[in-house]
C-alpha positions in Angstrom: 2.3 23.6 -2.5 4.9 21.5 -4.1 2.3 19.4 -6.0 1.2 22.5 -7.9 3.5 23.0 -10.8 1.8 26.1 -12.2 1.8 27.5 -15.7 -0.7 29.0 -18.0 -4.1 27.4 -18.7 -4.0 24.8 -21.5 -5.3 25.3 -25.1 -8.9 24.7 -24.0 -8.6 27.9 -21.8 -10.1 26.1 -18.8 -8.6 27.3 -15.5 -7.2 24.5 -13.4 -5.9 24.2 -9.8 -2.2 25.1 -10.0 -2.5 27.5 -13.0 -0.8 30.9 -12.8 -3.3 33.6 -13.9 -3.7 37.4 -14.0 -7.1 38.9 -13.1 -8.1 42.0 -15.1 -10.8 44.3 -13.7 -13.0 45.0 -16.7 -14.2 48.4 -15.6 -10.8 50.0 -15.1 -8.6 47.7 -17.3 -6.3 47.2 -14.4 -4.8 44.0 -12.9 -5.2 42.6 -9.4 -1.8 43.0 -7.8 0.1 43.1 -4.6 3.5 44.0 -3.3 5.2 43.7 0.2 3.6 46.8 1.7 1.0 46.8 4.5 -1.9 49.1 5.2 -1.3 51.8 7.8 -4.6 51.0 9.5 -7.4 48.4 9.6 -5.9 45.0 9.7 -2.3 46.2 8.9 -2.1 43.3 6.4 -0.5 43.4 3.0 -2.1 45.7 0.4 -4.1 44.4 -2.5 -4.8 46.8 -5.4 -5.3 47.1 -9.1 -2.5 48.5 -11.2 -2.1 49.7 -14.8 0.1 48.0 -17.4 0.5 44.4 -18.6 0.4 41.3 -16.5 3.6 40.8 -14.5 4.8 38.8 -11.5 3.2 41.5 -9.3 -0.2 40.7 -10.8 0.2 36.9 -11.1 -1.9 34.6 -8.8 -1.7 30.8 -8.3 -5.2 29.1 -8.3 -5.4 26.7 -5.4 -8.2 24.7 -3.8 -9.2 25.1 -0.2 -6.9 23.4 2.3 -9.4 20.6 3.1 -10.3 19.2 -0.3 -10.2 16.2 -2.6 -9.3 18.4 -5.6 -6.1 17.4 -7.3 -3.5 19.6 -9.1 -4.6 20.1 -12.7 -8.3 19.5 -11.9 -10.6 21.9 -13.8 -12.3 24.7 -11.8 -16.0 24.9 -12.4 -18.5 27.6 -11.6 -19.3 27.9 -7.9 -16.1 26.0 -7.0 -14.1 27.3 -4.1 -10.6 28.6 -4.8 -7.7 30.3 -3.0 -5.6 32.7 -4.9 -1.9 32.9 -3.8 0.2 35.9 -4.9 3.1 34.5 -6.9 5.9 36.7 -5.6 4.9 37.5 -2.0 3.1 34.2 -1.3 0.2 35.8 0.5 -3.4 34.6 0.0 -6.2 36.9 -1.3 -8.1 37.5 1.9 -11.0 39.4 3.2 -12.7 40.0 6.6 -15.2 42.3 8.2 -12.8 45.3 8.6 -13.4 48.5 6.7 -11.3 49.3 3.7 -8.9 52.3 4.1 -10.4 54.6 1.4 -14.0 53.7 0.6 -15.0 52.1 3.9 -16.2 49.0 2.1 -14.9 45.6 3.3 -11.1 45.3 3.3 -9.4 42.9 0.9 -5.8 42.1 1.9 -3.0 39.6 1.4 -2.7 37.2 4.4 -0.5 34.3 5.3 2.2 32.5 3.4 2.8 29.0 2.0 2.1 27.5 5.4 -0.5 29.8 6.8 -4.1 30.2 5.5 -7.5 30.4 7.0 -11.2 30.3 6.0 -11.1 34.0 5.0 -8.9 33.1 2.0 -11.6 31.1 0.2 -13.6 32.6 -2.7 -16.2 31.1 -5.0 -15.8 31.6 -8.8 -19.2 32.6 -10.3 -20.5 33.6 -13.7 -21.1 37.4 -14.0 -24.3 36.8 -16.0 -25.9 33.4 -15.5 -28.2 34.0 -18.5 -25.3 34.5 -21.0 -24.8 31.6 -23.4 -21.0 31.9 -23.5 -20.7 29.9 -20.3 -20.4 26.1 -19.9 -19.4 24.2 -16.8 -15.9 25.6 -16.4 -14.1 28.8 -15.5 -12.3 29.9 -18.7 -9.8 32.6 -19.8 -11.7 35.6 -21.3 -15.1 35.0 -19.6 -16.5 37.7 -17.2 -16.8 36.4 -13.7 -17.2 37.5 -10.1 -15.3 36.2 -7.0 -17.6 35.8 -4.0 -15.9 35.7 -0.5 -17.3 32.5 1.0 -17.4 33.7 4.6 -18.9 37.2 4.2 -20.6 36.8 0.7 -19.1 40.1 -0.4 -17.8 40.3 -4.0 -14.2 41.2 -5.1 -14.6 44.8 -6.2 -12.6 47.7 -7.6 -13.3 51.2 -8.9 -11.6 54.4 -9.7 -11.0 55.2 -6.1 -7.3 55.8 -5.7 -5.5 53.9 -2.9 -2.1 55.4 -3.7 -0.3 56.7 -6.8 -1.0 54.4 -9.7 -3.0 51.9 -7.6 -6.8 51.6 -7.2 -8.5 50.3 -4.1 -9.8 46.7 -4.1 -12.6 45.9 -1.6 -15.4 43.6 -0.8 -18.8 44.8 -2.0 -22.4 44.0 -1.2 -24.5 43.4 -4.4 -23.4 42.9 -8.0 -22.5 45.7 -10.4 -20.0 46.3 -13.2 -17.2 47.1 -10.7 -17.3 43.4 -9.6 -16.6 42.1 -13.1 -13.2 40.4 -13.7 -11.7 38.3 -16.5 -8.6 36.1 -16.7 -6.3 37.7 -19.2 -2.8 37.2 -20.6 -0.6 39.1 -23.1 
C-alpha cells in the first residue's frame, strides 16, 4: 500500500492505479459508499451502499491492482483490466461472493479485509458500458459510463432504488447488463 500515493486522476482523465476516485451510479445519482457497520445477516461483513450528496471520504475508493501483478503505481487502467477498490476511510476492499444480498436477494456486495487482508473475491474487471460507443479509447477515464464485473462470479456491480436503510440504497451483484449496472467516475 505504501507505494500508492493516491490523488485525483491527471488532466488526461485516465484512471491510474493509486488514484482516489468516487463512483457515481448513473441511474440514481448516488455514490458508492461504506461506513464501519456490518450486515445483520448473510456474511455479516461491512455494508456497501449508495448514498446521496457530493463525493466525500465515505464515498472515496483507492484503485489498486490485484495482489499478484506486475502493474506499477501510476500505471493506466485499461478496459478489461482487473482492479481492487479499497475504501479510503475504513480500508476494506469492495468484495462479493455467492451469498444473497439482504434486501433484493441478489448477490451480496460487501466490504472485506483491510490493508493486509484481501482475497480473490475483491477483484473486479472494468468494462465499457457500451462497446459500440465511439467515446471510448483504450483507457478507463473520468466521465465515461462503465460496468464493474466481479471476476470470480461474473456478476455486475448493481444498484437500484431498493432501500437498504435510511438514505442508503442497496448495492448488489447482478446477472446480465441493464442501466442499473452503469457507473461513472465523478468529482465535484
